[in-house]
N, C-alpha and C positions, 0 to 999 in steps of 0.2 A: 504491568509495571514497565516503565521506560528503562532501556538499557543503562542509562546513567545511574539508576538506582540499584543496579545489579552488576557492579563492576567485577565482582569475583565469580560470577556465574559464567560457565563456559557455554557458548552458543554454537550449536552444530547445525549444518544443513546436510541434507542427504538426498540420494538419488542422482543419477547421471545428468539428467536434464537440468536440474537446479544448479549443479556444480558447473556444468558447461556454460550456462548463462553467466554465472559469477566470474569464471575465469576469462571469458570473452569480453565482458563489459565492466567488471569491477575486480580485477585480479588482486588489487591491493587489500581487499577485505579478507582474503583467504590466507590463513596462517599455516595450516597443515592439512594434508589430505591422507585419509586412510582407505586403502584399496584391498579388496579380497585377493588372496594369494593367487587365485586362478584367473585374475583379470588380464585380458589380452587387448585392452583398449589402447591401441597405439596413439590414436588421435588425442585422447585425454592426457596420456603420459607425455606426449610431445609438448602439449600446451603447458603442462606443469613445469617441464624443464625450461621452456621458453621464458616463463615468468618467474623462474627460480623459486617455485613453491615446493617446499619439502613434502615428500610422500613416504608413507610407512605402510607396513602390512596390517590389514584389518584382521585381527585374530578372532578365532571362533568365539562367539558370544559377546565380543567387544562392541559390535554395532548396536545390539539391543541395550547394552549398558549405557551407551551414549545417547541414543535417540528414542529409546523405548521399544518394547516388544512388538507393539502394533504398527510401528513405522516401517514401511517398505523401503529400506535403504538401498537395495540392489547391490550390496557390497561396496557402496560408495558413501563415505562419510567425511565431512570436512569441518575443521574448526575455523570459525570465522569471528571477526571483530565487526559488529554492525555499526559501530560509531562513525566510521568514515562514510557510510551510506547516507547519513542524515546531514543534510546541508543546513547551514545557518540561514535563518529567515531573511535577514537583511541582504545577505549575499545573493540569495535566490531572487529577491525582488529586483535587484539590479539587472538580472537577465530576463525578467518576465515582461513580455509585451502586454500592454494594456489595450486590447482591441476586442471587438465582438467575437473574434475567432479564438479567444483565449478562455479557458475554463480550468478551474482547479477544484480538487476535493479537500474538504476540511473534516477530519475525523473528530467527533465530539464524544470522547470517552467510550470508544468501542472496546469491549472487554474480550471478546472471542478472537483469538489469533487467526482462526480460519476466516472470519468475517473481514478482518484487516487485510489478509492476503487476497481474498476475493475482490475487495474494493480496489486494491492496488492493481490487480489484474484487469478489472473492468476499466479503470481510469486509463491504463495504458492502451487497452483495446480500442477505446472510443476517442482517443486523441487529446486527452486532458494534459495539461502542462506540468502537473505535479500533484502530490498528496501531502497535505499539512498534518503533522502528527504531534499532538500535545505531549508534554513531558510527564504529566501526572494523570493518574486515574485512567490510564490508557494502555492497552496491550502494545508492547514495543516490537521491535524487529527481532523475531526469533526464527528458529528453523522451521517451525510450523507455519509462520507467516510467509516465509520465502517459498515453502512447498506449495501453499495454497495460492500463491501469486503466480505459480508456474514459471518462476524465475524472473517475472516482470519487476520484482523489487530491485533488480540490478539495471533496469532499463529506463525507468521513469524517475524523475527527481523526487526524493523523499525529504521533507523539510521539517525540522524540529521547531516547534513553537512553544513558548513558555505559557501563554494564556490565549485561549481561543478568542475571547471577546476583544482583547487588545489587537490580535492579528486581524480580526474582521474590521476593526476600526481603521487600521492601516490600509487594508485592501479597499475600503470605501473611499479613502482619500485618493487612491489610484484609479478610481472610476469603476470599481467592481460592484456589481449587484450581488447581494447576498441572498441565496436561496436556502431555506430550511426545508428539509424533507420531513413532512409531517402527515400522519394519517388524516388529520382534520384540517389540512391545509386549505387556504381560502382560494387558491388558484389551481385549476386542474392543469395537469401537465401538458395536455394537447393545446391548451389555450395560450401558453406562454411563447413569445416570439424569440426569446434569447438573443436580443439584438444589442447586448452590451456585454462587457467582460463579466464572467460568471464565477461565483464561488459557491459550491454546493456543500452544505453542512449536513453530515450524516450523524444522527444522534445515537445514544446508547441503546443497546438491544432491548432493554426492558423499560427504562425511564424516558427514552427519547431524548430530544434536545433540551438542555437546561433552560429554565424560564428566562434568565437574563440573556442567554444566547439567542433564544427564540425572538426576544424583543429587539435584538440587534439585526434580525433578518429583514430585508426589504420585502421579500415575498415568501410565503409558505406554500410549498407545492404538494398537491395531493395526486395520487395515482388512482384513476378510476378502476374499481374492481367489482366483481360479482358480489352480491350481498351476502353470499354464504361464506366469504372470506373476510375476516376482521382486519388482518394486516399482513404485510410481507416481511420477510427477513430483511434486516438492515442492508446486507450486501446485495440482495436481490433488488431491493428498492433503488439502491445506488446504481446498479447496472441498468435498470429501466430508464432512470433519469438521464444517465450519461448517454445512453443510446439515443434517446429522444433529442438531446442537445446536439449530438453528432449529425442527426438527420437535418437539422437546420444549418449545420456547418460541415458539409461533406468534405471540404478541403482539409479538415482535421484528420481525415483517415488516409491522407496521402503521405 
């Protein structure tokens, strides 16, 4: 569910790396930090002081209550407001270059927050310009997403869209080619030149891309695989496609 639909739910991020990425690149989203009483992390404490982010002691058992018993929080938990991370679509378009060296990811109702985070991480790693995230039937920006993104959720533009198909229509008007990642895609990944602005639609883990969205795609991409494997995880498929695109556009990695 999108953060807009969960206004009262507290969102936490955890672990030193994720918090450092947030403080360095998006300090305005961090509302309060909880640190283990034995923490001697001067660098982190100095940054919190610099950006006037309040800090409190993380009491015994409190971390597990906030982020779950299975989360390795390392004695570092922060309360965050993800709303400022999500850019307005129209505002994002004003800064988006429409050139063959431009690519963006469009999430199509991805439910697993770990997949969302992994896709964000891959998009950042391979030089994409942003990740478009629909407001409905889609995992929003949570602590698990930030953790899975290895902090890249604070580094690459995340863009809120109301409707995937409408957003794709706008992108087409700006000259983007729409690529749908599909197991039965008609174009093999290696055969595509990627010589126009690209928008990659990554569908739902189980159902894939919705029929109407698939119809809006200019090209459906298939990843060649050994016959013993039926399909790849959505996040893995996205990473493979983003990597292949970046090979055609090495300047995106600079």
